[in-house]
C-alpha positions in Angstrom: -50.8 -58.2 -43.3 -47.9 -56.1 -42.2 -50.0 -54.3 -39.6 -50.5 -57.6 -37.8 -46.8 -57.7 -37.0 -46.2 -54.0 -36.4 -47.7 -52.2 -33.4 -48.4 -49.0 -35.4 -50.0 -47.2 -32.5 -46.8 -47.1 -30.5 -45.1 -45.1 -33.3 -47.6 -42.3 -32.8 -45.9 -41.2 -29.6 -43.0 -39.8 -31.7 -45.5 -37.2 -32.9 -45.5 -35.7 -29.4 -41.9 -34.6 -29.7 -42.3 -31.8 -32.2 -45.3 -30.6 -30.3 -43.3 -30.3 -27.2 -40.5 -28.5 -29.0 -42.8 -26.0 -30.5 -44.6 -25.5 -27.2 -41.3 -24.9 -25.3 -39.9 -22.5 -28.0 -43.1 -20.5 -28.2 -43.1 -20.1 -24.4 -39.5 -19.1 -24.2 -39.6 -16.6 -27.1 -43.0 -15.0 -26.7 -44.2 -15.4 -23.2 -44.4 -12.1 -21.2 -47.5 -13.0 -19.3 -47.5 -12.9 -15.5 -50.4 -14.5 -13.5 -50.5 -16.2 -10.2 -53.9 -17.9 -10.5 -55.2 -21.2 -11.8 -53.2 -24.3 -12.6 -53.8 -26.5 -15.7 -52.6 -30.0 -16.3 -52.5 -31.5 -19.8 -52.6 -35.3 -19.6 -54.0 -36.6 -23.0 -52.9 -40.2 -23.1 -54.3 -43.7 -23.3 -55.7 -45.6 -20.3 -52.6 -47.4 -19.0 -50.4 -44.3 -19.3 -53.0 -42.1 -17.6 -53.3 -44.5 -14.7 -49.5 -44.5 -14.2 -49.5 -40.7 -13.9 -52.1 -40.5 -11.1 -49.9 -40.9 -7.9 -47.6 -38.1 -9.0 -50.5 -36.0 -10.3 -52.3 -36.3 -7.0 -49.3 -35.1 -5.0 -48.7 -32.3 -7.5 -52.3 -31.1 -7.0 -51.8 -31.3 -3.3 -48.6 -29.2 -3.5 -50.3 -26.4 -5.4 -52.6 -25.7 -2.5 -55.5 -25.2 -4.8 -57.9 -27.1 -7.1 -56.6 -27.6 -10.7 -58.1 -28.0 -14.1 -57.3 -31.1 -16.2 -57.3 -31.8 -19.9 -57.6 -35.5 -20.6 -58.6 -37.9 -23.4 -62.4 -38.4 -23.5 -62.5 -42.1 -22.2 -60.9 -41.2 -18.8 -62.9 -38.0 -18.2 -65.2 -39.6 -15.6 -62.2 -41.1 -13.7 -60.4 -37.7 -13.8 -63.5 -35.9 -12.3 -63.1 -38.1 -9.2 -59.5 -37.2 -8.5 -59.2 -35.2 -5.2 -58.4 -31.5 -5.8 -59.7 -31.4 -9.4 -61.9 -28.4 -10.2 -62.8 -28.9 -13.9 -62.1 -31.6 -16.5 -61.8 -30.8 -20.2 -61.2 -33.2 -23.0 -58.9 -33.4 -26.1 -58.1 -36.5 -28.1 -54.8 -38.3 -27.5 -52.0 -38.6 -30.0 -53.4 -42.1 -30.7 -56.8 -40.8 -31.8 -58.5 -44.1 -31.1 -62.1 -44.9 -32.0 -63.2 -44.8 -28.3 -62.1 -41.2 -28.0 -65.5 -39.7 -29.0 -65.7 -36.0 -28.5 -68.9 -34.3 -29.5 -68.3 -30.7 -28.3 -65.6 -28.2 -28.7 -63.5 -27.6 -25.6 -63.1 -24.1 -24.3 -60.6 -23.4 -21.5 -60.5 -20.4 -19.2 -58.2 -17.8 -20.8 -55.5 -17.3 -18.1 -53.5 -19.8 -16.0 -50.5 -19.3 -13.7 -49.0 -22.8 -14.3 -49.4 -25.3 -17.1 -48.1 -28.8 -16.4 -47.8 -31.0 -19.5 -47.7 -34.7 -18.7 -48.7 -35.8 -22.2 -49.7 -33.9 -25.2 -51.5 -34.3 -28.5 -52.4 -32.1 -31.5 -55.8 -31.4 -30.0 -54.3 -30.4 -26.7 -51.6 -28.2 -28.4 -54.4 -26.3 -30.2 -56.1 -25.6 -26.8 -52.8 -24.3 -25.3 -52.4 -21.9 -28.3 -55.7 -20.2 -27.2 -54.7 -19.4 -23.6 -52.1 -17.4 -21.7 -49.9 -18.8 -18.8 -46.9 -17.7 -16.8 -45.0 -21.0 -16.2 -44.7 -24.1 -18.3 -43.6 -27.5 -17.0 -43.2 -30.4 -19.5 -42.1 -34.0 -19.6 -39.6 -33.4 -22.4 -36.3 -33.8 -20.6 -37.4 -36.6 -18.3 -38.9 -38.4 -21.3 -35.7 -38.3 -23.3 -33.7 -39.5 -20.3 -36.2 -42.3 -19.8 -36.0 -43.3 -23.5 -32.2 -43.6 -23.3 -32.6 -45.5 -20.0 -34.9 -48.0 -21.7 -32.5 -48.5 -24.6 -29.5 -49.0 -22.3 -31.2 -51.4 -19.8 -33.0 -53.4 -22.4 -29.8 -53.9 -24.3 -28.1 -55.2 -21.1 -31.3 -57.2 -20.2 -31.7 -55.3 -17.0 -34.8 -54.2 -15.2 -36.2 -50.9 -16.3 -37.7 -48.1 -14.2 -41.5 -47.9 -13.9 -43.3 -45.2 -15.8 -45.2 -44.1 -12.6 -41.7 -43.3 -11.1 -40.8 -41.0 -13.9 -43.9 -38.9 -13.4 -42.6 -37.8 -10.0 -39.5 -36.5 -11.7 -41.7 -34.6 -14.2 -43.7 -32.8 -11.5 -40.6 -32.2 -9.3 -41.8 -34.2 -6.3 -39.9 -37.0 -4.5 -41.7 -40.3 -4.8 -43.1 -41.2 -1.3 -41.8 -44.3 0.5 -45.4 -45.6 0.8 -47.4 -46.0 -2.3 -50.5 -43.9 -2.6 -53.6 -46.0 -2.3 -56.9 -45.6 -4.2 -58.6 -43.5 -1.5 -55.6 -41.2 -1.4 -56.2 -40.3 -5.0 -60.0 -40.5 -5.5 -63.1 -39.2 -3.8 -65.8 -41.7 -4.3 -69.1 -41.7 -2.3 -71.0 -44.5 -0.8 -73.9 -43.8 -3.1 -71.6 -44.4 -6.1 -70.6 -47.8 -4.7 -74.3 -48.6 -4.0 -75.1 -47.8 -7.6 -72.5 -50.4 -8.7 -73.9 -53.0 -6.3 -77.3 -52.6 -8.0 -76.0 -53.9 -11.3 -77.5 -57.4 -11.9 -74.0 -58.7 -12.6 -72.8 -57.6 -9.1 -75.5 -59.2 -7.1 -74.9 -62.1 -4.8 -72.1 -63.3 -2.5 -70.0 -65.4 -4.9 -66.4 -64.3 -5.6 -66.2 -62.1 -8.7 -63.5 -62.8 -11.3 -63.2 -60.0 -13.9 -61.9 -61.2 -17.3 -60.4 -58.9 -20.0 -59.4 -60.5 -23.3 -58.9 -57.6 -25.7 -56.1 -55.7 -27.3 -55.6 -53.6 -30.4 -52.5 -55.7 -31.3 -53.1 -59.4 -32.1 -49.7 -60.4 -30.7 -51.1 -59.7 -27.2 -54.3 -61.8 -27.7 -54.6 -65.2 -26.0 -56.5 -68.0 -27.7 -60.2 -68.1 -26.9 -60.0 -71.9 -26.4 -57.5 -71.4 -23.6 -59.7 -68.8 -22.0 -62.5 -71.4 -22.0 -60.3 -74.1 -20.5 -59.0 -71.7 -17.8 -62.4 -70.4 -16.8 -63.8 -73.9 -16.6 -60.9 -75.1 -14.4 -61.2 -72.1 -12.1 -64.9 -72.6 -11.8 -64.3 -76.1 -10.4 -62.2 -74.6 -7.5 -65.2 -72.9 -5.9 -68.1 -70.6 -6.3 -67.2 -67.8 -8.7 -69.0 -65.3 -11.0 -67.0 -64.5 -14.1 -67.6 -61.0 -15.5 -66.1 -59.9 -18.8 -65.2 -56.2 -19.2 -63.8 -54.1 -21.9 -64.7 -51.9 -24.9 -64.7 -52.9 -28.6 -65.7 -55.5 -31.1 -62.8 -57.9 -30.2 -63.9 -58.1 -26.6 -67.5 -58.5 -27.5 -66.9 -61.3 -30.1 -64.5 -63.1 -27.7 -67.2 -63.1 -25.0 -69.8 -64.5 -27.4 -67.5 -67.3 -28.5 -66.5 -68.2 -24.9 -69.9 -68.1 -23.2 -71.5 -70.3 -25.9 -68.9 -73.1 -25.1 -69.2 -73.1 -21.3 -71.9 -75.1 -19.5 -72.4 -72.5 -16.8 -73.4 -68.8 -16.9 -70.8 -66.1 -17.4 -71.6 -62.3 -17.5 -70.6 -59.5 -19.8 -70.3 -55.7 -19.2 -68.4 -55.3 -22.4 -69.4 -52.0 -24.1 -72.0 -51.4 -21.4 -70.2 -49.3 -18.8 -67.7 -46.4 -18.8 -64.2 -46.6 -17.4 -65.1 -45.1 -14.0 -67.8 -47.7 -13.5 -65.3 -50.4 -14.5 -62.9 -49.0 -12.0 -65.5 -49.1 -9.2 -66.5 -52.6 -10.2 -62.9 -53.6 -9.7 -63.0 -52.1 -6.2 -66.0 -54.4 -5.4 -64.6 -57.5 -7.1 -62.2 -60.2 -5.9 -59.9 -61.1 -8.8 -58.8 -60.0 -12.3 -57.4 -62.1 -15.1 -56.4 -60.3 -18.3 -53.8 -59.6 -21.0 -51.4 -56.6 -21.0 -53.9 -53.7 -21.3 -55.3 -50.5 -19.8 -57.8 -52.5 -17.7 -55.0 -54.5 -16.1 -53.4 -51.2 -15.0 -56.8 -50.1 -13.6 -56.9 -53.4 -11.6 -53.5 -52.6 -10.1 -54.7 -49.1 -9.2 -57.9 -50.6 -7.6 -55.7 -53.0 -5.6 -57.5 -55.9 -7.2 -55.6 -59.2 -7.0 -54.6 -60.0 -10.6 -53.0 -62.4 -13.1 -51.7 -60.6 -16.2 -50.5 -62.3 -19.4 -47.8 -59.9 -20.6 -47.2 -59.0 -24.2 -44.0 -57.9 -25.9 -43.0 -54.6 -24.2 -40.6 -53.3 -21.6 -41.8 -54.3 -18.1 -42.4 -50.7 -17.1 -46.1 -51.0 -16.0 -45.8 -53.6 -13.3 -48.2 -54.1 -10.4 -47.3 -52.4 -7.1 -48.7 -55.2 -4.9 -46.3 -58.2 -4.8 -49.3 -60.6 -4.5 -50.2 -59.9 -8.1 -48.8 -62.2 -10.7 -47.5 -61.6 -14.3 -46.8 -64.4 -16.8 -44.2 -63.4 -19.4 -43.0 -65.7 -22.2 -41.5 -63.1 -24.4 -37.7 -63.4 -24.4 -37.0 -60.1 -26.1 -38.4 -57.1 -24.1 -37.6 -54.6 -26.8 -40.3 -55.9 -29.2 -43.0 -53.4 -28.2 -43.1 -52.0 -31.8 -42.9 -55.1 -33.9 -43.2 -58.9 -33.7 -42.6 -61.0 -36.8 -43.0 -64.5 -35.4 -45.9 -66.5 -36.9 -47.1 -67.6 -33.5 -47.1 -65.2 -30.6 -45.1 -66.2 -27.5 -48.3 -65.6 -25.4 -49.7 -68.8 -26.9 -47.1 -70.8 -25.0 -49.0 -69.9 -21.8 -51.3 -72.8 -20.9 -54.5 -72.8 -19.0 -52.7 -74.7 -16.3 -50.1 -71.9 -16.0 -52.9 -69.4 -15.4 -54.6 -71.8 -13.0 -51.5 -72.2 -10.9 -51.1 -68.4 -10.7 -54.8 -67.9 -9.8 -54.4 -70.5 -7.0 -51.6 -68.3 -5.6 -54.0 -65.4 -5.5 -56.4 -67.5 -3.6 -53.7 -68.3 -1.1 -52.5 -64.7 -0.8 -56.0 -63.4 -0.2 -57.1 -66.2 2.2 -55.4 -64.4 5.1 -57.8 -61.4 4.9 -60.0 -61.1 8.0 -63.0 -59.9 6.1 -64.3 -59.7 2.6 -62.5 -56.8 0.9 -65.8 -55.6 -0.5 -67.1 -54.7 3.1 -64.8 -51.7 3.4 -66.9 -49.8 1.0 -70.2 -50.1 3.0 
């Protein structure tokens, strides 16, 4: 089917452009409201994009000198509520309107804001903005257009592209710091919350934890289940590991069922059982991550969890910050994030031994630590 070869979801982002234009024109032509109070940030996007905005968002919140309100897509609400300096979190579906974006109640915002910062927008978020008043509007329109042109130019010349997390600093008007913001610079998480994660049966014991994520909405990014089986089996022979599958959706669930039935040792699944914030904290208390190009792999980068990522066909604009993390990329054309017409995806040219070699490099890079990384959360 044609949808197997076209990443239809990525075309949806074009729908944000007319929303931004209407929003900007309405503000320029009709706004006469003056108010110095609350700050609102609109950031309705999918997981990976949301994670990439967080360093710039955190510094923007800090620069305002006050707590801010956020509007985010429903799946990331719990994560957003833990960001330092956030007062209230409201939800609106993203432009992608995915099945995991369940929203049962109508969102009602306070009536007046001094500043509205739009990092990403959707029809739901646009309707919310139509119901309130605000003095100043900051949007990602111009930086986004410049970045789009940058991608076209650099990809055509086969050059590296700028990271999306960098562009967000331009949007909020803050210089990117020389030192990357760490997890604890962005979030406020209590010891009690970490203790709750430790009580999960899958998190018991002292064995090293390897998180596995196999899912994607586009089949081109999927890796053969038989290769997952071979990889996990080979890693298991290197030492004592617990393998924990994470993710949301039928694909991840069926993949786990297929894999676990064909291994002669126990593996665990938290697929469809925990929310994204819990998954993020699980990452903080785990040792390694292996997954395909996805939102969870961006979460692993944010959690500073050593990772091996099997990249799909897209610009390399969501790369890990830590140089110890490894990406495997067999796609020769980086512009194919919207379509891919080959019968066999290039990701299938990655072997279990390729992943094993990369995983061994993680073992070497983490062996120099003086203490178990999990101990710092006690």
